[in-house]
ROSE-153316 format. One record per residue (C-alpha): residue in one letter; residue number from 1; x, y, z. Coordinates in Angstrom, 1 decimal, m for minus. Layout:
<nodes>
+----+-----+--------+--------+--------+
| aa |   i |      u |      v |      w |
+----+-----+--------+--------+--------+
|  A | NUM |      X |      Y |      Z |
...
+----+-----+--------+--------+--------+
</nodes>
This chain:
<nodes>
+----+-----+--------+--------+--------+
| aa |   i |      u |      v |      w |
+----+-----+--------+--------+--------+
|  M |   1 |   20.0 |  m29.5 |   10.9 |
|  T |   2 |   16.9 |  m28.3 |   12.7 |
|  R |   3 |   13.9 |  m30.6 |   12.1 |
|  I |   4 |   10.4 |  m29.1 |   12.3 |
|  V |   5 |    7.3 |  m31.2 |   11.6 |
|  V |   6 |    4.1 |  m29.6 |   10.3 |
|  V |   7 |    0.9 |  m31.2 |   11.7 |
|  D |   8 |   m1.8 |  m31.0 |    9.1 |
|  N |   9 |   m5.1 |  m29.8 |   10.5 |
|  H |  10 |   m6.8 |  m30.0 |    7.1 |
|  G |  11 |   m5.8 |  m26.4 |    6.3 |
|  Q |  12 |   m5.7 |  m25.0 |    2.8 |
|  F |  13 |   m2.2 |  m23.5 |    3.4 |
|  T |  14 |   m0.5 |  m26.4 |    5.1 |
|  H |  15 |    1.6 |  m27.2 |    2.0 |
|  L |  16 |    2.9 |  m23.5 |    2.0 |
|  E |  17 |    4.0 |  m23.9 |    5.6 |
|  H |  18 |    6.0 |  m27.0 |    4.6 |
|  R |  19 |    7.4 |  m25.3 |    1.5 |
|  T |  20 |    8.5 |  m22.3 |    3.5 |
|  L |  21 |   10.4 |  m24.4 |    6.0 |
|  R |  22 |   11.9 |  m26.6 |    3.2 |
|  D |  23 |   13.0 |  m23.5 |    1.3 |
|  M |  24 |   14.8 |  m22.3 |    4.5 |
|  D |  25 |   16.8 |  m25.6 |    4.5 |
|  V |  26 |   14.9 |  m26.9 |    7.5 |
|  A |  27 |   14.4 |  m30.7 |    7.6 |
|  T |  28 |   10.6 |  m31.0 |    7.5 |
|  E |  29 |    7.7 |  m33.2 |    6.7 |
|  V |  30 |    3.9 |  m33.0 |    7.0 |
|  V |  31 |    2.0 |  m35.5 |    9.2 |
|  P |  32 |   m1.7 |  m36.0 |    9.6 |
|  N |  33 |   m3.1 |  m34.6 |   12.9 |
|  D |  34 |   m4.4 |  m38.1 |   13.8 |
|  S |  35 |   m0.8 |  m39.4 |   13.9 |
|  D |  36 |    0.6 |  m40.9 |   17.1 |
|  P |  37 |    2.4 |  m38.0 |   18.8 |
|  T |  38 |    4.9 |  m40.4 |   20.5 |
|  T |  39 |    6.3 |  m41.3 |   17.0 |
|  I |  40 |    7.3 |  m37.7 |   16.3 |
|  D |  41 |   11.1 |  m37.0 |   16.2 |
|  A |  42 |   11.5 |  m33.3 |   15.8 |
|  D |  43 |   13.0 |  m30.2 |   17.3 |
|  G |  44 |    9.7 |  m28.3 |   16.9 |
|  L |  45 |    6.2 |  m28.5 |   15.5 |
|  V |  46 |    3.9 |  m26.3 |   13.5 |
|  L |  47 |    0.2 |  m26.9 |   14.1 |
|  S |  48 |   m1.3 |  m25.8 |   10.8 |
|  G |  49 |   m4.5 |  m23.9 |   10.2 |
|  G |  50 |   m7.7 |  m25.7 |    9.4 |
|  P |  51 |  m11.5 |  m25.5 |    9.3 |
|  D |  52 |  m12.5 |  m26.1 |   12.9 |
|  L |  53 |  m11.6 |  m27.4 |   16.4 |
|  E |  54 |  m13.8 |  m30.5 |   15.9 |
|  R |  55 |  m11.2 |  m31.8 |   13.4 |
|  R |  56 |   m8.1 |  m31.3 |   15.6 |
|  G |  57 |   m7.2 |  m34.9 |   15.9 |
|  N |  58 |   m4.4 |  m35.7 |   18.4 |
|  C |  59 |   m3.2 |  m32.1 |   18.7 |
|  A |  60 |   m3.5 |  m32.2 |   22.5 |
|  G |  61 |   m0.8 |  m34.9 |   22.5 |
|  F |  62 |    1.5 |  m32.9 |   20.1 |
|  I |  63 |    1.3 |  m29.9 |   22.5 |
|  E |  64 |    2.5 |  m32.1 |   25.4 |
|  L |  65 |    5.7 |  m33.3 |   23.6 |
|  D |  66 |    7.9 |  m30.8 |   25.4 |
|  I |  67 |    9.3 |  m29.3 |   22.2 |
|  P |  68 |    8.6 |  m25.9 |   20.8 |
|  V |  69 |    5.2 |  m25.5 |   19.1 |
|  L |  70 |    4.0 |  m22.8 |   16.7 |
|  G |  71 |    0.2 |  m22.7 |   16.2 |
|  I |  72 |   m1.0 |  m20.9 |   13.1 |
|  C |  73 |   m4.6 |  m19.8 |   13.0 |
|  L |  74 |   m6.5 |  m22.9 |   14.0 |
|  G |  75 |   m3.3 |  m24.2 |   15.5 |
|  M |  76 |   m3.2 |  m21.3 |   17.8 |
|  Q |  77 |   m6.8 |  m21.8 |   18.7 |
|  V |  78 |   m6.1 |  m25.5 |   19.5 |
|  I |  79 |   m3.3 |  m24.5 |   21.9 |
|  A |  80 |   m5.6 |  m22.1 |   23.6 |
|  H |  81 |   m8.5 |  m24.5 |   23.8 |
|  E |  82 |   m6.4 |  m27.5 |   25.0 |
|  L |  83 |   m4.7 |  m25.5 |   27.8 |
|  G |  84 |   m7.7 |  m23.7 |   29.3 |
|  G |  85 |   m8.0 |  m20.6 |   27.1 |
|  R |  86 |  m11.2 |  m19.6 |   25.3 |
|  V |  87 |  m12.0 |  m19.7 |   21.6 |
|  G |  88 |  m15.0 |  m18.2 |   19.9 |
|  P |  89 |  m16.3 |  m16.7 |   16.7 |
|  G |  90 |  m14.6 |  m13.5 |   15.5 |
|  E |  91 |  m16.7 |  m10.4 |   14.9 |
|  Y |  92 |  m14.9 |   m9.7 |   11.6 |
|  G |  93 |  m15.3 |  m13.1 |   10.0 |
|  G |  94 |  m13.3 |  m14.3 |    7.0 |
|  Y |  95 |   m9.9 |  m13.5 |    5.4 |
|  A |  96 |   m8.6 |   m9.9 |    5.4 |
|  D |  97 |   m5.4 |   m7.9 |    5.2 |
|  V |  98 |   m4.9 |   m6.6 |    8.7 |
|  T |  99 |   m2.4 |   m4.3 |   10.4 |
|  V | 100 |   m1.1 |   m6.0 |   13.5 |
|  E | 101 |    0.5 |   m4.1 |   16.4 |
|  I | 102 |    3.3 |   m6.1 |   18.2 |
|  T | 103 |    2.8 |   m5.5 |   21.9 |
|  D | 104 |    6.0 |   m7.2 |   23.1 |
|  A | 105 |    9.1 |   m6.3 |   21.1 |
|  T | 106 |   11.1 |   m8.8 |   23.2 |
|  D | 107 |    9.0 |  m11.8 |   22.2 |
|  P | 108 |   11.2 |  m14.4 |   20.5 |
|  L | 109 |    8.6 |  m15.2 |   17.8 |
|  V | 110 |    7.0 |  m11.9 |   16.8 |
|  G | 111 |    9.0 |   m9.2 |   18.6 |
|  S | 112 |   11.3 |   m8.6 |   15.6 |
|  L | 113 |    8.2 |   m7.5 |   13.6 |
|  A | 114 |    7.6 |   m4.5 |   16.0 |
|  P | 115 |    6.1 |   m2.0 |   16.0 |
|  T | 116 |    3.5 |   m3.1 |   13.3 |
|  T | 117 |    3.2 |   m5.5 |   10.4 |
|  R | 118 |    0.6 |   m6.3 |    7.7 |
|  V | 119 |   m0.7 |   m9.8 |    7.7 |
|  W | 120 |   m3.3 |  m12.0 |    5.9 |
|  A | 121 |   m5.6 |  m13.5 |    8.6 |
|  S | 122 |   m8.8 |  m15.3 |    9.0 |
|  H | 123 |  m11.0 |  m14.3 |   11.9 |
|  A | 124 |  m13.9 |  m16.7 |   11.5 |
|  D | 125 |  m12.8 |  m18.0 |   14.9 |
|  E | 126 |  m10.2 |  m16.6 |   17.3 |
|  V | 127 |   m8.7 |  m16.9 |   20.7 |
|  K | 128 |  m10.9 |  m14.8 |   23.1 |
|  A | 129 |   m8.8 |  m15.5 |   26.3 |
|  V | 130 |   m5.3 |  m16.9 |   26.6 |
|  P | 131 |   m4.5 |  m19.8 |   28.8 |
|  T | 132 |   m2.6 |  m19.3 |   32.1 |
|  G | 133 |    1.1 |  m18.7 |   31.5 |
|  F | 134 |    0.5 |  m17.0 |   28.1 |
|  S | 135 |    1.1 |  m13.4 |   27.1 |
|  I | 136 |   m0.7 |  m11.5 |   24.4 |
|  T | 137 |    2.1 |  m10.5 |   22.0 |
|  A | 138 |    0.1 |   m8.9 |   19.2 |
|  T | 139 |   m3.2 |   m7.2 |   18.7 |
|  S | 140 |   m5.2 |   m5.4 |   16.0 |
|  D | 141 |   m8.4 |   m3.4 |   15.7 |
|  V | 142 |  m10.0 |   m6.5 |   14.3 |
|  C | 143 |   m8.9 |   m9.0 |   17.0 |
|  G | 144 |   m7.7 |   m8.5 |   20.5 |
|  I | 145 |   m5.3 |  m11.5 |   20.4 |
|  E | 146 |   m3.4 |  m11.8 |   17.1 |
|  A | 147 |   m0.5 |  m13.6 |   18.7 |
|  M | 148 |    0.3 |  m15.2 |   22.1 |
|  S | 149 |    3.4 |  m16.8 |   23.7 |
|  D | 150 |    4.3 |  m18.9 |   26.7 |
|  V | 151 |    8.1 |  m18.6 |   26.5 |
|  D | 152 |    8.6 |  m20.9 |   29.5 |
|  R | 153 |    7.0 |  m23.8 |   27.7 |
|  D | 154 |    8.0 |  m22.6 |   24.1 |
|  L | 155 |    4.4 |  m22.5 |   23.0 |
|  Y | 156 |    3.5 |  m19.8 |   20.5 |
|  G | 157 |    0.6 |  m18.9 |   18.3 |
|  V | 158 |   m0.3 |  m16.4 |   15.6 |
|  Q | 159 |   m3.8 |  m15.8 |   14.3 |
|  W | 160 |   m2.5 |  m14.8 |   10.9 |
|  H | 161 |   m0.9 |  m16.9 |    8.1 |
|  P | 162 |    2.9 |  m16.1 |    7.9 |
|  E | 163 |    3.3 |  m18.7 |    5.0 |
|  V | 164 |    1.2 |  m16.7 |    2.4 |
|  A | 165 |    2.6 |  m14.0 |    0.1 |
|  H | 166 |    0.1 |  m11.4 |    1.4 |
|  T | 167 |    1.8 |  m11.4 |    4.8 |
|  E | 168 |    4.7 |   m9.0 |    5.1 |
|  R | 169 |    7.8 |  m10.5 |    6.7 |
|  G | 170 |    6.1 |  m13.9 |    7.1 |
|  E | 171 |    9.3 |  m15.8 |    6.5 |
|  E | 172 |   10.8 |  m13.9 |    9.5 |
|  V | 173 |    8.2 |  m15.6 |   11.8 |
|  F | 174 |    9.4 |  m19.0 |   10.6 |
|  E | 175 |   13.1 |  m17.9 |   10.9 |
|  N | 176 |   12.4 |  m16.8 |   14.5 |
|  F | 177 |   10.7 |  m20.1 |   15.2 |
|  R | 178 |   13.7 |  m22.0 |   13.8 |
|  R | 179 |   15.9 |  m20.1 |   16.2 |
|  I | 180 |   13.6 |  m21.1 |   19.1 |
|  C | 181 |   13.8 |  m24.8 |   18.0 |
|  S | 182 |   17.6 |  m24.8 |   17.6 |
+----+-----+--------+--------+--------+
</nodes>
């Protein structure tokens, strides 16, 4: 059975990420982001959303574990920040229903959602420039980088929240990530 650990970055939807994985019969648990990354035994990690980069705990260490990582909202921003990308305030601001254009239909995480999907996303902060090795895999008229992937290192991020009911086909993102982790 695939085991995916959810790293809690103090986000309001972390429990929904855990529940979505559990309901898919994935072995899962939630751990605080200040946990020791070397104690994690998993096939993959989800870095949850949260309020801000200052509260990212030991996320840099989780990214370096050499297992697939899916960053959701703040989790994506943490990946970008830690690996040399750039994060900044979004022009749009808070939560909104957004139409996202999938720019890479071959991407293992979001490609199956092509050509477009509707998502629930926060744009208070967002990735402004992806780190070296990453591709932009989704965009919108609200945000230039709605999703990013580095398939060589199995590092993925989405600006939106696939775990909430307002996101169409959100569970499909988790199913795709489970396949990546298997």
